[in-house]
Backbone as JSON, one array per atom type, in Angstrom:
{
  "sequence": "MKYIKIIRPQQWVKNLFVFVPAFFNGDITDGSCLLVSLIVFAAFSLAASSIYCLNDIIDAEDDRRHPVKCLRPVASGAVSVPQAYTVMGVSLALSLAVMALVPANRWQVFAAVAGYWALNVAYCLLLKRHSIIDVCVIAFGFVLRLLAGAAATDITLSKWIVLMTFLITLFLALAKRRDDVLRMNKTGRAPRRNTKRYNLTFLNQAITITAAVTLVCYIMYTVSPEVTGKLGTDSLYLTSVFVIMGLLRYLQIAVVDEKSGDPTDIALHDRFTQIVVVCWMLSFLLLIYVV",
  "N": [[-21.05, 24.48, -0.57], [-21.82, 22.55, 1.32], [-23.3, 20.78, -0.2], [-21.41, 19.79, -1.91], [-19.89, 18.44, -0.11], [-21.55, 16.31, 0.66], [-21.64, 14.66, -1.53], [-19.16, 13.62, -1.61], [-16.57, 14.0, -3.19], [-13.88, 13.4, -2.81], [-13.81, 10.71, -2.55], [-13.99, 9.73, -5.04], [-11.69, 8.81, -6.11], [-11.62, 6.1, -5.87], [-12.88, 5.18, -8.11], [-11.02, 5.11, -10.07], [-10.39, 2.61, -10.78], [-11.65, 1.94, -13.12], [-9.89, 2.54, -15.08], [-8.06, 0.55, -15.03], [-8.25, -1.77, -16.83], [-7.39, -0.63, -19.32], [-4.85, 0.25, -18.6], [-3.44, -2.14, -17.85], [-3.6, -3.42, -20.23], [-1.95, -2.09, -21.84], [-2.87, 0.15, -23.17], [-3.19, 2.65, -22.14], [-2.12, 5.03, -23.01], [-3.42, 5.57, -25.29], [-5.4, 7.85, -26.92], [-8.25, 7.81, -27.52], [-9.08, 5.6, -26.08], [-8.45, 6.41, -23.5], [-10.17, 8.59, -23.24], [-12.72, 7.4, -23.34], [-12.56, 5.85, -21.03], [-12.45, 7.9, -19.15], [-15.03, 8.9, -19.37], [-16.54, 6.76, -18.39], [-15.49, 6.74, -15.84], [-16.51, 9.18, -14.85], [-19.26, 8.58, -14.93], [-19.45, 6.47, -13.07], [-18.54, 7.78, -10.78], [-20.52, 9.71, -10.29], [-22.72, 8.02, -9.9], [-21.84, 6.71, -7.61], [-21.8, 8.87, -5.85], [-24.51, 9.36, -5.54], [-25.17, 7.16, -4.04], [-23.71, 7.68, -1.71], [-25.16, 9.79, -0.72], [-27.6, 8.5, -0.1], [-26.67, 6.71, 1.82], [-25.86, 8.46, 3.85], [-28.32, 9.48, 4.61], [-29.69, 7.22, 5.6], [-27.98, 6.42, 7.65], [-27.95, 8.52, 9.42], [-28.77, 8.83, 12.18], [-27.08, 7.01, 13.56], [-24.63, 8.09, 12.79], [-24.58, 10.51, 14.15], [-23.75, 9.79, 16.64], [-21.16, 9.17, 16.31], [-17.69, 9.99, 16.55], [-16.42, 11.22, 14.35], [-18.02, 10.91, 12.02], [-20.22, 12.35, 12.73], [-20.02, 14.81, 11.69], [-20.88, 14.74, 9.13], [-22.98, 15.96, 6.45], [-25.86, 15.43, 6.61], [-26.16, 14.22, 9.13], [-25.19, 16.27, 10.78], [-27.03, 18.2, 10.33], [-26.72, 20.11, 8.42], [-27.57, 19.61, 5.86], [-30.81, 18.85, 4.83], [-33.0, 15.95, 4.98], [-34.84, 15.78, 2.72], [-33.42, 17.45, 0.94], [-31.08, 16.0, 0.63], [-32.05, 13.72, -0.66], [-32.78, 14.92, -3.04], [-30.29, 15.74, -4.11], [-29.23, 13.23, -4.41], [-30.91, 12.14, -6.41], [-30.36, 13.9, -8.56], [-27.64, 13.38, -8.97], [-27.73, 10.71, -9.78], [-29.24, 10.92, -12.13], [-27.52, 12.47, -13.7], [-25.43, 10.68, -13.94], [-26.6, 8.7, -15.57], [-26.98, 10.22, -17.86], [-24.35, 10.78, -18.61], [-23.44, 8.23, -19.2], [-24.65, 7.79, -21.61], [-22.91, 8.79, -23.41], [-21.0, 6.93, -23.91], [-19.35, 5.23, -26.44], [-19.2, 2.53, -27.35], [-20.45, -0.78, -26.62], [-22.41, 0.1, -24.84], [-24.64, -0.79, -23.37], [-23.6, -2.82, -21.83], [-21.9, -1.43, -20.17], [-23.81, 0.14, -18.89], [-25.19, -1.91, -17.55], [-23.24, -2.74, -15.73], [-22.84, -0.41, -14.16], [-25.45, 0.01, -13.24], [-25.82, -2.39, -11.88], [-23.91, -2.05, -9.89], [-25.02, 0.15, -8.55], [-27.51, -0.84, -7.67], [-26.65, -2.96, -6.06], [-25.32, -1.57, -4.06], [-27.35, -0.05, -2.96], [-28.8, -2.11, -1.79], [-26.84, -2.83, -0.02], [-26.69, -0.57, 1.67], [-29.24, -0.65, 2.8], [-29.53, -3.22, 3.92], [-27.44, -5.3, 3.61], [-25.02, -4.45, 4.76], [-25.23, -4.97, 7.39], [-24.46, -7.5, 7.89], [-21.76, -9.48, 8.72], [-18.77, -10.31, 6.91], [-20.26, -10.7, 4.49], [-20.65, -8.0, 4.05], [-18.04, -6.9, 3.5], [-17.39, -8.36, 1.24], [-19.28, -7.48, -0.59], [-18.45, -4.85, -0.94], [-15.95, -5.31, -2.17], [-16.79, -6.61, -4.51], [-18.04, -4.52, -5.76], [-15.91, -3.05, -6.76], [-14.97, -4.81, -8.65], [-17.02, -4.62, -10.5], [-16.59, -2.01, -11.39], [-14.21, -2.45, -12.74], [-15.1, -4.23, -14.76], [-16.83, -2.54, -16.14], [-15.05, -0.62, -17.17], [-13.57, -2.27, -18.85], [-15.49, -3.17, -20.68], [-16.3, -0.79, -21.93], [-14.0, -0.03, -23.29], [-13.61, -2.16, -24.84], [-11.95, -4.33, -24.1], [-10.52, -7.45, -23.36], [-10.47, -9.02, -20.32], [-7.89, -10.36, -18.24], [-8.18, -13.28, -16.26], [-6.74, -13.22, -13.94], [-6.5, -10.53, -13.33], [-9.11, -9.84, -12.63], [-9.46, -11.43, -10.32], [-7.41, -10.36, -8.73], [-8.33, -7.73, -8.36], [-10.68, -8.12, -6.87], [-9.56, -9.32, -4.57], [-7.6, -7.47, -3.57], [-9.17, -5.28, -2.9], [-10.86, -6.46, -1.09], [-9.02, -7.0, 0.89], [-8.39, -4.36, 1.69], [-10.9, -3.57, 2.66], [-11.24, -5.31, 4.82], [-9.14, -4.45, 6.43], [-10.1, -1.96, 7.07], [-12.29, -2.69, 8.64], [-10.91, -3.7, 10.76], [-9.97, -1.4, 11.96], [-12.39, -0.43, 12.89], [-12.96, -2.33, 14.88], [-10.89, -1.86, 16.67], [-11.62, 0.72, 17.52], [-14.04, 0.08, 18.74], [-13.14, -1.54, 20.84], [-11.8, 0.33, 22.37], [-13.69, 2.28, 23.05], [-15.96, 0.91, 23.76], [-18.22, 0.93, 22.3], [-19.84, -0.1, 19.39], [-18.95, 0.85, 16.12], [-20.3, 0.08, 13.84], [-23.19, -1.95, 13.08], [-22.52, -4.6, 12.71], [-20.02, -4.91, 13.77], [-19.41, -6.28, 16.09], [-19.3, -8.86, 15.3], [-16.84, -9.25, 14.38], [-13.38, -9.68, 15.28], [-10.04, -8.92, 16.5], [-8.28, -11.1, 16.19], [-9.5, -12.75, 14.22], [-9.63, -10.89, 12.08], [-6.93, -10.19, 11.7], [-5.9, -12.61, 10.75], [-7.48, -12.96, 8.45], [-6.78, -10.7, 6.93], [-4.06, -11.21, 6.5], [-4.2, -13.57, 4.96], [-5.62, -12.7, 2.64], [-3.86, -10.76, 1.67], [-1.61, -12.31, 1.04], [-2.65, -14.07, -0.94], [-3.4, -12.23, -2.84], [-0.9, -11.26, -3.68], [0.16, -13.62, -4.81], [-1.65, -13.97, -6.95], [-1.02, -11.7, -8.43], [1.64, -12.19, -9.21], [1.22, -14.51, -10.72], [-0.25, -13.4, -12.76], [1.69, -11.74, -13.99], [3.43, -13.6, -15.1], [1.94, -15.16, -16.74], [1.31, -16.78, -19.86], [-0.51, -15.6, -21.71], [-0.46, -12.91, -21.04], [2.28, -12.12, -21.12], [2.72, -12.64, -23.8], [0.89, -10.9, -25.07], [1.71, -8.34, -24.19], [4.33, -8.32, -24.85], [6.63, -8.75, -23.26], [8.59, -10.51, -20.85], [9.29, -9.73, -18.38], [7.7, -8.6, -16.48], [7.31, -9.6, -13.97], [9.14, -8.45, -12.31], [8.04, -6.15, -11.3], [6.69, -6.96, -9.12], [8.01, -6.49, -6.79], [7.34, -3.91, -5.93], [4.65, -4.26, -5.42], [4.73, -6.0, -3.25], [5.99, -4.31, -1.39], [4.03, -2.31, -1.17], [1.85, -3.73, -0.07], [2.99, -4.57, 2.37], [3.43, -2.08, 3.53], [0.83, -1.18, 3.91], [-0.09, -3.08, 5.7], [1.53, -2.42, 7.82], [0.54, 0.13, 8.45], [-2.03, -0.62, 9.25], [-1.65, -2.52, 11.36], [0.53, -1.72, 13.01], [0.49, 1.15, 13.16], [-2.22, 1.45, 13.46], [-4.17, 2.79, 11.89], [-5.97, 2.34, 9.74], [-8.46, 3.08, 8.91], [-9.48, 4.62, 6.78], [-8.98, 3.99, 3.62], [-8.84, 5.61, 1.32], [-7.98, 8.1, 2.3], [-5.44, 7.38, 3.16], [-4.24, 6.73, 0.72], [-4.19, 9.24, -0.41], [-2.6, 10.75, 1.28], [-0.45, 9.38, 2.5], [2.91, 9.34, 2.11], [4.82, 7.34, 1.59], [3.29, 5.24, 0.52], [2.32, 6.5, -1.78], [4.71, 6.93, -3.23], [5.52, 4.29, -3.7], [3.39, 3.37, -5.3], [3.64, 5.06, -7.54], [6.21, 4.33, -8.43], [5.71, 1.65, -9.06], [3.85, 1.95, -11.17], [5.39, 3.38, -13.06], [7.49, 1.58, -13.54], [6.07, -0.54, -14.63], [4.98, 0.61, -16.95], [7.36, 1.28, -18.23], [8.46, -1.22, -18.81], [6.59, -2.13, -20.61], [6.43, -0.23, -22.73], [9.0, 0.7, -23.32], [11.32, -1.0, -22.79]],
  "CA": [[-20.03, 23.61, 0.0], [-22.44, 21.42, 1.99], [-23.73, 19.82, -1.21], [-20.19, 19.16, -2.39], [-19.45, 17.53, 0.94], [-22.39, 15.12, 0.75], [-21.36, 13.75, -2.65], [-17.83, 13.08, -1.3], [-15.7, 13.89, -4.38], [-12.58, 12.82, -2.46], [-13.93, 9.26, -2.67], [-14.03, 9.35, -6.46], [-10.43, 8.14, -6.45], [-11.9, 4.66, -5.96], [-13.36, 4.85, -9.45], [-9.88, 4.98, -10.98], [-10.32, 1.21, -11.19], [-12.15, 1.79, -14.49], [-8.73, 2.7, -15.96], [-7.19, -0.62, -14.89], [-8.15, -2.58, -18.06], [-6.56, 0.05, -20.32], [-3.47, 0.27, -18.1], [-2.84, -3.46, -17.94], [-3.6, -3.86, -21.63], [-0.98, -1.28, -22.56], [-3.57, 1.13, -24.0], [-3.49, 3.84, -21.35], [-1.68, 6.22, -23.74], [-4.28, 5.74, -26.47], [-6.31, 8.96, -26.63], [-9.67, 7.42, -27.55], [-9.29, 4.67, -24.96], [-8.41, 7.21, -22.29], [-11.38, 9.41, -23.2], [-13.84, 6.53, -22.98], [-12.38, 5.51, -19.62], [-12.82, 9.08, -18.38], [-16.5, 8.97, -19.37], [-17.01, 5.74, -17.44], [-15.09, 7.23, -14.51], [-17.49, 10.19, -14.45], [-20.54, 7.92, -14.69], [-19.35, 5.73, -11.81], [-18.38, 8.74, -9.69], [-21.84, 10.29, -10.02], [-23.55, 6.96, -9.32], [-21.35, 6.52, -6.25], [-22.22, 10.03, -5.06], [-25.92, 9.17, -5.18], [-25.17, 6.17, -2.96], [-23.23, 8.35, -0.5], [-26.31, 10.55, -0.2], [-28.52, 7.54, 0.52], [-26.02, 6.18, 3.01], [-25.91, 9.49, 4.89], [-29.7, 9.58, 5.06], [-30.02, 6.03, 6.39], [-27.11, 6.31, 8.84], [-27.89, 9.81, 10.12], [-28.85, 8.67, 13.64], [-25.85, 6.37, 14.03], [-23.52, 9.01, 12.55], [-24.58, 11.56, 15.18], [-23.06, 9.27, 17.83], [-19.79, 8.85, 15.92], [-16.84, 11.19, 16.76], [-16.03, 11.82, 13.07], [-19.15, 10.9, 11.09], [-21.23, 13.31, 13.17], [-19.83, 16.03, 10.9], [-21.47, 14.57, 7.8], [-24.02, 16.99, 6.25], [-27.2, 15.08, 7.11], [-26.06, 14.0, 10.58], [-24.98, 17.55, 11.45], [-28.17, 19.07, 10.07], [-26.4, 21.1, 7.37], [-28.41, 19.24, 4.71], [-32.0, 18.14, 5.28], [-33.23, 14.68, 4.29], [-35.35, 16.03, 1.37], [-32.34, 18.0, 0.12], [-30.17, 14.89, 0.34], [-32.7, 12.91, -1.69], [-32.71, 15.68, -4.29], [-28.91, 15.61, -4.6], [-29.1, 11.84, -4.82], [-31.59, 12.01, -7.69], [-29.63, 14.65, -9.58], [-26.4, 12.65, -9.24], [-28.06, 9.5, -10.54], [-29.66, 11.35, -13.47], [-26.31, 12.89, -14.41], [-24.7, 9.46, -14.26], [-27.26, 8.1, -16.73], [-26.71, 11.09, -19.01], [-22.95, 10.6, -18.99], [-23.31, 6.9, -19.81], [-25.12, 7.87, -23.0], [-21.78, 9.22, -24.23], [-20.12, 5.78, -24.18], [-19.56, 4.9, -27.86], [-19.29, 1.09, -27.63], [-20.88, -1.65, -25.51], [-23.06, 1.0, -23.88], [-25.53, -1.52, -22.48], [-22.78, -3.56, -20.87], [-21.47, -0.43, -19.19], [-25.0, 0.46, -18.1], [-25.47, -3.05, -16.67], [-22.25, -2.72, -14.65], [-23.13, 0.73, -13.27], [-26.75, -0.26, -12.61], [-25.58, -3.46, -10.91], [-23.2, -1.44, -8.76], [-25.95, 1.01, -7.82], [-28.5, -1.7, -6.99], [-25.95, -3.71, -5.01], [-25.01, -0.67, -2.95], [-28.61, 0.27, -2.29], [-29.04, -3.26, -0.92], [-25.83, -2.75, 1.04], [-27.1, 0.47, 2.61], [-30.49, -1.02, 3.47], [-29.52, -4.51, 4.61], [-26.27, -6.17, 3.56], [-23.91, -4.01, 5.6], [-25.45, -5.46, 8.75], [-23.97, -8.88, 7.98], [-20.31, -9.59, 8.61], [-18.2, -11.02, 5.76], [-21.02, -10.28, 3.31], [-20.44, -6.56, 3.84], [-16.76, -6.63, 2.84], [-17.43, -8.98, -0.08], [-20.07, -6.58, -1.43], [-17.56, -3.73, -1.27], [-14.96, -5.8, -3.13], [-17.45, -6.89, -5.79], [-18.3, -3.22, -6.38], [-14.72, -2.68, -7.52], [-14.94, -5.69, -9.82], [-17.95, -4.03, -11.46], [-15.87, -0.88, -11.99], [-13.27, -3.05, -13.67], [-15.85, -4.76, -15.89], [-17.34, -1.4, -16.92], [-13.93, -0.06, -17.91], [-13.19, -3.21, -19.91], [-16.55, -3.18, -21.69], [-16.29, 0.49, -22.67], [-12.81, 0.02, -24.15], [-13.6, -3.41, -25.62], [-10.75, -5.07, -23.7], [-10.77, -8.73, -22.7], [-9.72, -9.04, -19.08], [-7.28, -11.58, -17.73], [-8.85, -13.75, -15.03], [-5.92, -12.83, -12.79], [-6.82, -9.13, -13.01], [-10.39, -9.84, -11.92], [-9.2, -11.98, -8.99], [-6.61, -9.37, -7.98], [-9.19, -6.6, -7.99], [-11.54, -8.55, -5.76], [-8.76, -9.62, -3.38], [-6.96, -6.29, -3.0], [-10.2, -4.43, -2.28], [-11.3, -7.2, 0.1], [-7.95, -6.75, 1.86], [-8.57, -3.01, 2.21], [-12.14, -3.53, 3.44], [-10.98, -6.01, 6.09], [-8.28, -3.56, 7.23], [-10.99, -0.91, 7.59], [-13.07, -3.3, 9.72], [-10.0, -3.82, 11.9], [-9.99, -0.09, 12.61], [-13.66, -0.35, 13.63], [-12.84, -3.17, 16.08], [-10.02, -1.12, 17.6], [-12.42, 1.79, 18.1], [-15.0, -0.55, 19.64], [-12.42, -2.0, 22.03], [-11.41, 1.5, 23.16], [-14.84, 3.06, 23.51], [-17.03, 0.05, 24.22], [-19.37, 1.15, 21.42], [-19.58, -0.59, 18.04], [-19.21, 1.86, 15.09], [-21.26, -0.52, 12.9], [-24.02, -2.96, 13.71], [-21.93, -5.93, 12.61], [-18.64, -4.89, 14.26], [-19.27, -7.29, 17.14], [-19.08, -10.16, 14.66], [-15.42, -9.28, 14.03], [-12.42, -9.4, 16.34], [-8.7, -8.71, 15.96], [-7.7, -12.38, 15.79], [-10.07, -13.12, 12.93], [-9.26, -9.92, 11.05], [-5.49, -10.31, 11.42], [-5.71, -13.79, 9.91], [-8.13, -12.72, 7.17], [-5.96, -9.72, 6.22], [-2.83, -11.89, 6.07], [-4.55, -14.49, 3.88], [-5.96, -11.97, 1.41], [-2.63, -10.11, 1.17], [-0.77, -13.36, 0.45], [-3.26, -14.57, -2.17], [-3.31, -11.12, -3.8], [0.46, -11.27, -4.22], [0.28, -14.79, -5.68], [-2.4, -13.68, -8.17], [-0.28, -10.71, -9.23], [2.78, -12.87, -9.81], [0.68, -15.39, -11.76], [-0.6, -12.52, -13.88], [2.89, -11.25, -14.69], [4.14, -14.68, -15.81], [1.01, -15.94, -17.57], [1.65, -16.69, -21.29], [-1.39, -14.68, -22.43], [-0.05, -11.53, -20.74], [3.62, -11.88, -21.66], [2.61, -12.62, -25.25], [0.18, -9.69, -25.5], [2.47, -7.12, -23.88], [5.65, -8.42, -25.46], [7.73, -8.77, -22.29], [8.48, -11.53, -19.8], [9.96, -9.16, -17.22], [6.74, -7.92, -15.61], [7.38, -10.12, -12.6], [10.01, -7.56, -11.53], [7.21, -5.14, -10.64], [6.14, -7.57, -7.89], [8.72, -5.88, -5.65], [6.57, -2.76, -5.46], [3.4, -4.78, -4.87], [5.07, -6.5, -1.91], [6.23, -3.14, -0.54], [2.75, -1.66, -0.92], [1.07, -4.55, 0.86], [3.63, -4.5, 3.68], [3.2, -0.75, 4.09], [-0.55, -1.08, 4.39], [-0.15, -3.9, 6.92], [2.16, -1.62, 8.87], [-0.42, 1.17, 8.84], [-3.16, -1.26, 9.92], [-1.3, -3.26, 12.58], [1.45, -0.96, 13.87], [-0.02, 2.51, 13.38], [-3.65, 1.33, 13.76], [-4.84, 3.91, 11.21], [-6.42, 1.84, 8.44], [-9.9, 3.34, 8.81], [-9.88, 5.27, 5.53], [-7.99, 3.7, 2.57], [-8.72, 6.76, 0.42], [-7.15, 9.09, 2.97], [-4.07, 6.86, 3.14], [-3.74, 6.87, -0.65], [-4.01, 10.65, -0.73], [-1.72, 11.47, 2.2], [0.73, 8.62, 2.93], [3.94, 9.56, 1.11], [5.44, 6.06, 1.25], [2.36, 4.54, -0.37], [2.3, 7.22, -3.06], [5.97, 6.66, -3.93], [5.49, 2.9, -4.15], [2.44, 3.27, -6.41], [4.23, 5.72, -8.7], [7.31, 3.48, -8.9], [5.12, 0.48, -9.7], [3.28, 2.37, -12.45], [6.47, 3.73, -13.98], [8.21, 0.37, -13.93], [5.17, -1.3, -15.48], [4.93, 1.3, -18.24], [8.68, 1.19, -18.81], [8.63, -2.56, -19.35], [5.67, -2.31, -21.75], [6.61, 0.7, -23.84], [10.39, 1.07, -23.61], [12.26, -2.14, -22.81]],
  "C": [[-20.67, 22.37, 0.66], [-22.91, 20.36, 1.0], [-22.53, 19.1, -1.83], [-19.75, 18.1, -1.38], [-20.25, 16.24, 0.96], [-22.13, 14.14, -0.4], [-19.94, 13.17, -2.56], [-16.92, 12.93, -2.53], [-14.33, 13.29, -4.08], [-12.6, 11.3, -2.59], [-13.94, 8.8, -4.12], [-12.75, 8.66, -6.9], [-10.62, 6.63, -6.58], [-12.29, 4.25, -7.38], [-12.25, 4.84, -10.49], [-9.7, 3.54, -11.44], [-10.85, 1.0, -12.61], [-11.01, 1.94, -15.5], [-7.82, 1.46, -15.96], [-7.12, -1.47, -16.16], [-7.24, -1.94, -19.1], [-5.1, 0.05, -19.9], [-2.79, -1.07, -18.3], [-2.82, -4.01, -19.37], [-2.6, -3.08, -22.47], [-1.59, -0.21, -23.43], [-3.83, 2.45, -23.3], [-3.06, 5.13, -22.06], [-2.48, 6.46, -25.01], [-5.35, 6.78, -26.14], [-7.77, 8.58, -26.56], [-10.0, 6.5, -26.39], [-9.34, 5.43, -23.64], [-9.67, 8.04, -22.14], [-12.59, 8.59, -22.77], [-13.75, 6.14, -21.5], [-12.75, 6.67, -18.71], [-14.34, 9.23, -18.29], [-17.07, 7.98, -18.37], [-16.66, 6.14, -16.01], [-16.11, 8.24, -13.99], [-18.84, 9.56, -14.12], [-20.54, 7.18, -13.35], [-19.27, 6.68, -10.62], [-19.73, 9.35, -9.3], [-22.79, 9.27, -9.41], [-23.14, 6.71, -7.87], [-21.8, 7.66, -5.34], [-23.69, 9.9, -4.65], [-26.05, 8.16, -4.04], [-24.69, 6.79, -1.65], [-24.35, 9.16, 0.13], [-27.28, 9.63, 0.54], [-27.95, 7.01, 1.82], [-26.08, 7.19, 4.17], [-27.32, 9.65, 5.46], [-30.04, 8.43, 6.01], [-29.24, 5.99, 7.7], [-27.08, 7.57, 9.7], [-27.88, 9.66, 11.65], [-27.58, 8.06, 14.2], [-24.66, 7.32, 13.88], [-23.45, 10.09, 13.62], [-23.86, 11.11, 16.45], [-21.6, 8.93, 17.55], [-18.93, 10.11, 16.03], [-16.45, 11.91, 15.47], [-17.23, 11.96, 12.14], [-20.26, 11.86, 11.49], [-21.15, 14.62, 12.38], [-20.39, 15.9, 9.49], [-22.69, 15.48, 7.66], [-25.39, 16.65, 6.83], [-27.18, 14.92, 8.62], [-25.92, 15.3, 11.34], [-26.13, 18.52, 11.26], [-27.91, 20.12, 9.0], [-27.23, 20.86, 6.12], [-29.6, 18.44, 5.22], [-32.16, 16.85, 4.49], [-33.82, 14.91, 2.89], [-34.28, 16.59, 0.43], [-31.36, 16.9, -0.29], [-30.75, 13.98, -0.74], [-32.65, 13.61, -3.05], [-31.33, 15.57, -4.92], [-28.67, 14.2, -5.11], [-29.71, 11.62, -6.2], [-30.87, 12.7, -8.83], [-28.34, 13.9, -9.96], [-26.66, 11.42, -10.1], [-28.46, 9.86, -11.97], [-28.46, 11.77, -14.31], [-25.47, 11.68, -14.81], [-25.27, 8.78, -15.49], [-26.98, 8.91, -18.0], [-25.29, 10.91, -19.52], [-22.75, 9.25, -19.69], [-23.76, 6.88, -21.26], [-24.0, 8.27, -23.95], [-20.82, 8.08, -24.56], [-20.37, 5.29, -25.6], [-19.77, 3.42, -28.16], [-19.71, 0.32, -26.39], [-21.59, -0.86, -24.41], [-23.93, 0.23, -22.88], [-24.77, -2.36, -21.46], [-22.28, -2.63, -19.76], [-22.64, -0.06, -18.28], [-25.31, -0.65, -17.11], [-24.51, -3.06, -15.48], [-22.54, -1.61, -13.65], [-24.44, 0.5, -12.53], [-26.61, -1.36, -11.56], [-24.89, -2.94, -9.68], [-24.17, -0.62, -7.9], [-26.95, 0.18, -7.02], [-27.86, -2.46, -5.84], [-25.68, -2.82, -3.81], [-26.25, -0.14, -2.25], [-28.95, -0.86, -1.32], [-28.07, -3.27, 0.25], [-26.25, -1.74, 2.11], [-28.31, 0.04, 3.44], [-30.37, -2.27, 4.34], [-28.16, -5.18, 4.72], [-25.12, -5.75, 4.47], [-24.07, -4.44, 7.06], [-24.85, -6.84, 8.97], [-22.47, -8.95, 7.74], [-19.93, -10.52, 7.47], [-18.93, -10.63, 4.47], [-20.74, -8.82, 3.0], [-19.14, -6.27, 3.1], [-16.71, -7.24, 1.44], [-18.22, -8.11, -1.06], [-19.21, -5.4, -1.87], [-16.56, -4.14, -2.34], [-15.59, -6.05, -4.5], [-17.8, -5.59, -6.51], [-17.13, -2.75, -7.21], [-14.55, -3.56, -8.76], [-15.87, -5.14, -10.9], [-17.35, -2.8, -12.12], [-14.91, -1.39, -13.07], [-13.97, -3.53, -14.94], [-16.39, -3.64, -16.77], [-16.23, -0.78, -17.76], [-13.51, -0.95, -19.06], [-14.21, -3.21, -21.03], [-16.49, -1.93, -22.55], [-15.13, 0.58, -23.65], [-12.64, -1.25, -24.98], [-12.32, -4.21, -25.37], [-11.15, -6.36, -22.99], [-9.87, -8.83, -21.47], [-9.09, -10.4, -18.81], [-8.0, -11.99, -16.45], [-8.07, -13.36, -13.78], [-6.2, -11.4, -12.37], [-8.12, -9.06, -12.21], [-10.2, -10.34, -10.49], [-8.42, -10.99, -8.13], [-7.46, -8.21, -7.5], [-10.07, -6.95, -6.81], [-10.72, -8.69, -4.47], [-8.15, -8.37, -2.76], [-7.98, -5.37, -2.33], [-10.83, -5.13, -1.07], [-10.3, -6.99, 1.23], [-8.12, -5.37, 2.51], [-9.82, -2.89, 3.09], [-11.96, -4.2, 4.8], [-10.11, -5.15, 7.01], [-9.11, -2.43, 7.84], [-11.84, -1.46, 8.74], [-12.2, -3.47, 10.97], [-9.95, -2.51, 12.68], [-11.27, 0.08, 13.42], [-13.59, -1.15, 14.93], [-11.96, -2.48, 17.12], [-10.8, -0.01, 18.31], [-13.44, 1.23, 19.1], [-14.33, -0.99, 20.94], [-12.04, -0.85, 22.95], [-12.61, 2.2, 23.79], [-15.96, 2.21, 24.1], [-18.29, 0.17, 23.38], [-19.0, 0.72, 20.01], [-19.91, 0.47, 17.0], [-20.24, 1.38, 14.07], [-22.03, -1.62, 13.61], [-23.36, -4.34, 13.71], [-20.51, -6.0, 13.18], [-18.4, -5.96, 15.32], [-19.04, -8.68, 16.59], [-17.65, -10.28, 14.14], [-14.59, -9.15, 15.3], [-11.02, -9.35, 15.73], [-8.05, -10.01, 15.49], [-8.19, -12.8, 14.41], [-9.59, -12.19, 11.82], [-7.78, -9.98, 10.7], [-5.22, -11.49, 10.49], [-6.29, -13.57, 8.52], [-7.31, -11.75, 6.31], [-4.68, -10.38, 5.68], [-3.1, -12.82, 4.89], [-4.8, -13.75, 2.59], [-4.74, -11.27, 0.82], [-1.76, -11.13, 0.45], [-1.34, -13.83, -0.89], [-3.25, -13.48, -3.25], [-1.94, -11.1, -4.47], [0.66, -12.44, -5.18], [-0.44, -14.54, -7.01], [-1.65, -12.7, -9.06], [0.9, -11.37, -9.94], [2.33, -13.8, -10.94], [0.28, -14.59, -12.99], [0.64, -12.14, -14.68], [3.63, -12.33, -15.47], [3.22, -15.5, -16.7], [1.32, -15.72, -19.05], [0.79, -15.68, -22.05], [-0.96, -13.23, -22.24], [1.32, -11.22, -21.33], [3.6, -11.82, -23.18], [1.96, -11.34, -25.76], [1.01, -8.43, -25.32], [3.91, -7.17, -24.39], [6.81, -8.34, -24.51], [7.49, -9.87, -21.27], [9.15, -11.05, -18.51], [9.0, -8.46, -16.24], [6.8, -8.39, -14.16], [8.24, -9.23, -11.7], [9.21, -6.5, -10.78], [6.58, -5.66, -9.35], [6.79, -6.99, -6.65], [7.89, -4.74, -5.06], [5.22, -3.19, -4.88], [3.63, -5.29, -3.44], [5.26, -5.32, -0.95], [4.92, -2.43, -0.19], [1.9, -2.42, 0.08], [1.66, -4.49, 2.27], [3.4, -3.15, 4.34], [1.78, -0.64, 4.64], [-0.75, -1.93, 5.65], [0.46, -3.15, 8.1], [1.21, -0.54, 9.38], [-1.57, 0.57, 9.65], [-2.78, -1.82, 11.29], [-0.44, -2.45, 13.55], [0.87, 0.42, 14.21], [-1.5, 2.53, 13.78], [-4.44, 2.5, 13.18], [-5.34, 3.5, 9.83], [-7.91, 2.12, 8.19], [-10.36, 3.92, 7.49], [-8.81, 5.03, 4.46], [-7.78, 4.87, 1.62], [-7.82, 7.83, 1.02], [-5.68, 8.67, 2.97], [-3.46, 7.05, 1.76], [-3.42, 8.32, -0.99], [-2.95, 11.35, 0.13], [-0.47, 10.7, 2.63], [1.79, 8.67, 1.84], [4.58, 8.25, 0.66], [4.58, 5.3, 0.25], [2.34, 5.19, -1.75], [3.55, 6.94, -3.88], [5.99, 5.25, -4.5], [4.57, 2.74, -5.36], [3.01, 3.89, -7.68], [5.37, 4.87, -9.29], [6.78, 2.24, -9.61], [4.58, 0.84, -11.08], [4.36, 2.66, -13.48], [7.22, 2.51, -14.46], [7.37, -0.48, -14.87], [5.14, -0.7, -16.89], [6.27, 1.21, -18.97], [8.89, -0.16, -19.48], [7.75, -2.79, -20.58], [6.09, -1.49, -22.96], [8.06, 0.97, -24.24], [11.31, -0.14, -23.79], [11.89, -3.13, -23.93]]
}
């Protein structure tokens, strides 16, 4: 159980972004396309798990002083540092092995996963200490997931999809930093080294800007000629209602409830968010395949 905990399988939900190209291209029901996306999902999940191990090793001392992170395997002493490095190595090796199963554009997929891994190693060692850079690195990691999914399925991405991916994940990362600032204001102790370079005024404005631009990018995507022509419908803009509701709900969780510290936990447990996401997906699929 302790080894399962250190690889954080609950965080693998983030790697569902590799399915985004197939979903937005209308190919999510294609069996071969779905299988290839699953392979890339597995490769990214294992690569991410190796990074979680490294992060726990590097942050062990800081985590021991955190009310929640002190329970992480390395910080709590359940897993030793050598054991964590071993799990990290095994996860990375398995990721490479899984990538060998990708039938097309294998080297492009490898480049995306390797770029993600290298970027996150740099993040763990240095980049997370610098405000703004830290959240941009996180957002770019999701763009690499998107690019890997597109390369494996040989799908050409719309520029609006790439921008949306960066912006929505930047929005979530900023909301998470807001939670860190709230904790710092209450306890007088910064959860991260760069938390002091953020404050509520800055984060509130940054979150509002990224949410607004994300919505604009989504609407531009739904009405762009290349998309309406490819998918055979000019009614995709109607799905913007659910995007607005989702963004407003997350803002409510961040600003009113002050519980935006873990986007994955919100996605897995907030019923309102889950309903909105399901309604958005169903409406999108309905407009593509039925109407």
